[in-house]
N, C-alpha and C positions, 0 to 999 in steps of 0.2 A: 469198312469204316476205319479211320485212323485210330491209333492207340491214344487213349486219354488217361490222365492220372487223376484219381479222385481220392477224397478222404471219406471214410465211412466210420460209423460208430460201431465198435465191436463189444463182445461180452466183457463185463467187468466183475471180478470177484465171483465168477461162475454163474452170474445171473444172465438168463437169455433175454435179450431185448430185440425189438425190431431194429434192423440196421437203418441208420439215418445218413442220407447223403448230405455232407457238409460243404464240400468244395469240389469243383471240377476244373482242371486246368488242361489246356490244349497246347502241347509242345509245339505244334506246327504254327501257333500264333505267339511264339516267344514265351510260352508258359502263362499266357493271359488267363485269368479266371473267367470261365464262361458265365453268361448271364443266367439269372434265375429261370427265365423262360427256356433257355437251352438245357438247363439241368433237368427241367421237368420232363423233357423228351429224350434225355440221354439214354443210350442203349448200351447194355453190358452183357457179357457172356459169363464171366466168372473172375475170381481173384487169381492172378497168376502165382503170387507167392507172398506169404507172410510168415516170418520165422516164428518158432515156437515161443521164444521169450516174449515177443510182442503180443502173441495170442494169449499168453498166460497173464501178462500185466493188464491187458485190456486198455480201454481209453479210446483215443481216436488215432487210427493208423492210416498212413498214406500208402495206397496200393495202386497197381496198374490194372486196368480192365479194358476189355474190348468186346464187341459182339453185337447181338441182334435183339436182346430182350430189354424192354424199358424198365427203369428202376421202379416205377409205380407197380408194374406187374410183378416185379421181384418182391415188393412189400406185400402185395396181395397174396402171393404164394406163401410168404412167410407166415401170414396169419392163418393159412390153411395147413401149415406144417409141411410144405413141399420140401422134398429131400434136397433138390438143387439149391434152394435158398438156404436151408440149414447148413449146407456145406459152405456157402458163401459167408454166412453169419459166423460160423466157427473158424473161418479163414483156413480151411484145410485143402482147398483145391490146389494141386500142384500140376501145372501144365507141362507137357513135354517140352524140352528145350531149356535154354538158359533162363535163369531167374531175371526178372526185370528190376530196375533200380528202385531202392527204397528210400526212406528219409535219410538224410545225411547225418542226423543226430538220433541216436537210439532213444526210443520212447522211455525205456527203463532207466536211462541215465540223465536225461534232460529234465529241466524244470517244467512242471505242468503249468499252463496258463489257463485261468478259469474266468469266465464271466460271472459276476455276482449281481443278481437282480434284487434290489430293494423294492422295486415296484413289482407287485405280484400279478399285475394285469398285463404282462408283456404279451404282445402278439408275436408268436414265433415266426410268422411269415411276413411281418411288417418291416418297413424299410429301416426303422430305428434299430430293431434287434439284429437284422441281417447286416447292417453296417457295423454294429459292434462286433459281430462274429468275424467279419472281414478284417477289422482293425486288430482284433485279438490274434488272428492268425499271423498278421504281419508283425505285430509286437513280439509274438512268440519267436519268430525268426530272428528278430533283432537281438533278443536276449539268449539266443541258442536254446530255446525251450521248445515245447510242443503244445499246440492248442488242445485242451482236454475237455472242452464243452462248457456247460453251465453248471455252476456249483449247486449240488442237491443235498448237502449235509452228509453225504456218505464219505467214508474215510478215503483219502487219496494219498498215494505214496509220494514221498518227496515233500518239499516246502513250496506250496503253490504261489504263483504270482497272480494277483487278482486285478480284474478290470471291472469295477462297479459301475452301475448305471446312475448312481447318485453319490453325493458326498457321504462318507461313512462316519459313524459315531465311535467313540472309544470302546463301547461295549461290543460293537461289531468286530473290532480288532482282536479282542480277547477270544472271541469264538473262532475267528478265522486264522489266528496266529500271525497277524500283520504287526510288524515291529517298527517299520520305518518306510522311507520313501522308496527303497529298492524292492518293496514287497507288493506294490500296486501302481496302477496308472490312475491316479486320482488323489483324493485328499481325505484327511481325518480331522474331525472337530470334536470338542468336548460337549457341545450342546446342540440340540435339534434346531433351534432358531438360526444357527449359523449356516444352515444348509440352503437358505433361500435369500431372496432379495431384501428382506426386511432389515438385515444387519447394517445396511448402508446409511440409514437415516435415523435421526432422533425421534422420540415420541413427541406428540404435539404439546404436552405439558407434563409436569411432574406427577400429576394425579392420574395419568393415563394408564389403562390396563396394559400389562406387559407379561410375557411368559416367564417361567422360572429361569433364574440365572441370567436374565437380561442385564446387559452392562451399559449404563449410560455413558461410561467413559469411552467406549468404543466410538460412538458418534463424535465425541470430542476429539479423539485422536484422528479420526478420518477427516473431520473438518471440511474444508472447501475442495477436497478431492472429488466430491460428488456434486450432482446438480442440486439446487434447492429443493427440499422435500421433507416428508415425514413418513414414518411407519406407524401403523395403527392396528390394534387387535380387538376393536369393538366398533360397532356402528357409530356411536356418538363421537368417538375419537376420530374416526375416519372423516365424518362430516365436518368436525372442527378443523381438521387439517386441510381439507379441501376448500372450505370457505376462506381460510386464511390465505392460501396460495392463490385462489382466484382473484384476490385483490390485486395481484400483480400480473394477471393475464391467464391465458389458457394453461390447463394442467392435464397430466396423464395419470390415469388410475391403473395400477398394475397388480394383478393377483400374484401373491408371493411365489407360487410354485409354477407359474407359467413359463413355457420354454419357447424360444424362437419367435417372440413377439405375440404369442397366444395369450389370451386372458387379459388384454389391455384395451383401454378405451380413452379417447381424448374428450374432455368436457370443457365447455366455455361458459357455463352458467351453473348456478346452484341447483336449478331444476334438473339439468343433465346429470349433475353429480349424484343427486338423490336417486335418479333412475338407475344409474350404474350400480350404486351401492345396494339398491333393492334386489339386484340380480345376483348378489353374492350370498351364498349360503351362510347362515349365522355361525354354524359350527366351523366351516372353513375359515371364516374371518377370525374367529377366536383362537383357532389352533394354529393357523399358518400366517394370518395377517394380510395386510394390503399395503401397498406403497402408493403414496400420492406425491408426485414430483412435477417440476416445471417441464412443460412440453417445448420441444424445439422444432423450428421450421427447417426443412431441407438439411437435417443433421447428417453429418458424416460419422459413421460408427467405426472406430478402430478396434482391432483385436490385438491386445498386448499380452504376452505371456512368457513363461519360463517353464522348461521341461527338464526332468531327469529321467533318462531311459538308457538302458544298456550301459549303466555306469558312467554316463556322460551327461553334461548339461548343455542345453540349447535355449536361446531366447529369440523372441520375434516381435515384430510390429507389423501390422497389416490393416487392410480395410475390408469391410463386409459389403456385399452388394445384394440388391433385392431383385426378385423376378416375379412375374405374374403366375399365380396358380391357375388351375383349369377353370376357375370361376372369375378370373380377372382381378383377384385381390393380390396386392403386393405382399410377398412373404420372403423369408430369408432364402437367398439363392446361392450363398457360398462366401468364401473369404480368400483373399490373396495375401500371403504372408511373406515377409522378408525375414529369413531365419539365419541366425549366426551361431557359431560355436561359443559356448560360455554362457554367462548370466546376464542380468540387466546391465551391469557395468560395461560389458563388451558391446551390448546393443546400443547403449547411449553414445558410445564413441563413434559409431558408424552412421548415426542418424544425422541428416543435414536439414531436412524440412522442419520449419519451426513448429508447425502444428503436431507433427509426429513426435517431436521432442517433448512438447507439452503433454500430449496424451500419454506417452510412456512415463513421464515424470509423475503424472497423477496415479497411474497404476502402481508404480513403485511405492509411492507414499501410502496408498491404500493397503498394499500387501504388508508393508512394514507396520502399519497401525494394527492390523489383525494379529500379526506375530507378536507384537509387544503386549497386547492385551491378553492374548491366549498363548502362552509360551509352549503348551503341549500340542498346538496345532502343527500339522505337517502335511505337505502335499508334493507329489512328484509332477503334477500338472496344475499350474496356476495360470488361469486365463481370466482376463478382465476386458469387458466391453466398455469402451470409453467414447462418449458422444461429444461432438463439437458442432455448435450451430447457434442460431439466434432465436430468442423467444418471440412471442406474438407482439411484443412491444419494441423489438429490435435490439435488445440487450444480448451480447454474446456470452455464451457459457461453454465450459468444457469440463466434463466430469465423468467419473466411473458410473456406469449404469448398473452393473451387477458383476459378481464374481462367478467363476465356474471352476470348481475343484473336482472335476470328474471328466470322463470322456465326453466330448462335445462336438458341435457342428464343424469346428475347425480342425478336429483331430486328423481326418484324412490328409489334409495339407501338412500338418505337423509331421506325421509319420512319413509321408513322401519326402519331405525335406531331410529328415533324419537319415532315411535310407540313402539318399543321394550324398549327403555329407560324409557318412561313414564309408561309402563306396569310393569317395575321392578325397583322401586325407589332405590334399593340398588346398582345398577350397576353404575359405573362411566363412562364406555365406552363400545363400541360394534363395531363389524365389519359387514358391510352390502355391498351388491353389486347390480348392475343393469346390465342386459345382453340384447343384441340385436342380434338375429340370422337371417341370411339371407338364411339359409338352414335348413331343418328339423333336429332336434336333441333332445336328451333327456332333460326333464325338472325335476329338483329336486322336490321331494315330498313336501318339505316345501316352495317352491317358490310361489310367488303371480304373476300370469300372468295378465298383463294389456293391451296386444295386441296380438291377435292370428288370423292370416288370411293367411293360406297357399296359397291362390289364389291372394294375393297382387301382383300387376304388377310391383311395384318398392319399394325400401326400404326394411326394415326388415319384416319378416313374423311372428316373435315371439319376444315379449319383456316381461321380467319378472324381479322381484327383489327378494332378499332373505337376511336373516340374517344368518351369518356364525357361529360366536362364540362370546363369551364374553371375555373381557380382554383389556389390554392396548395396544395401537399401538406400533410398534417397529421402 
């Protein structure tokens, strides 16, 4: 069997834990990360070498392994106290011959990169979490750090860099020690309502129910950068908003915390509106809210954003595309992004297509409105979905659908582009994409797969990113 390089979880602070296989790379395939299915049957004999300092520090260590024993059997033996497994777990096996290559950056000296889950119901084997793990590993490389797993409130040496699964609040930063954009891949807001879709629209009237710290001025600042619509936090207010918008044609009802098009319904009558609202839990409606906005036919959704990672800034404009899931329902299938060095100003200078220019301008105005209303807001990832299309009566609209100040669906394309631009300093821009497949299909040779599980019971079975070509966006 050829030699493979894997990442395992080792003891931390003296605590003995079951070793966890986090990553497996095959040097014979250009260092490509093996699929989840391949990792399940991966065979090892033992750790060739881990130095004492890395063993003492603990965390996640990159080691070389080869052999004939499956990792699942290794885990089973560990539960039974097998000596062979304990030696692996303690990283004490020293094979005869030369030591094999280790991480280029010492674990003890590099910055730990941690996932932080605000959602406590994370499926550790699900595509969302495994994609975040893959992105955390790649971001760690970009910032010369090391991936150190999921934050679990235990003390960690160094000043960690965090990758949260949702927008953080100021109180989270106090606990985690986050001080600014260079401490996370995501964003920080002062109030909980700023983490979801409801911030984009005004309330239906001045007497409407609103969460604490709600700012009517934000909707005024945002103005026409969004589609016509309202936010509501009670059944009566949602019904009022829907009835008012239905006078101008079909509307879309969106649960505030929905992701990737989930939790949405299109209604064309008051009866349909009432039925959809009946299906939303009262507590959810009061705590998180709902968005009622104009629905568009054949809308094209743009992804516009700006990033700060590895001490540099990048901006992009691209488009999203849809695919059919295993039930024949259209769902998010990925994004293709035109990424440039610098911020929004550099991006605007390179755009030529009128609609891309308009979509980017809407996102910039939206971003500026939030920053002006909440000066203590900051984010290293600012992503805005902008839709352009016509409503059921033929009127054209272009506006921001929602913001994302956290790791998101377009992140694999973002990171692929950043990697390519940092590798080739002479380039000003590049095109990269991310793809989510719900049925078996070909994978381009140059793609980087970050999730592959043909037996997944829900969601995509394959996710990958790739760099397409160099050049300026059009």
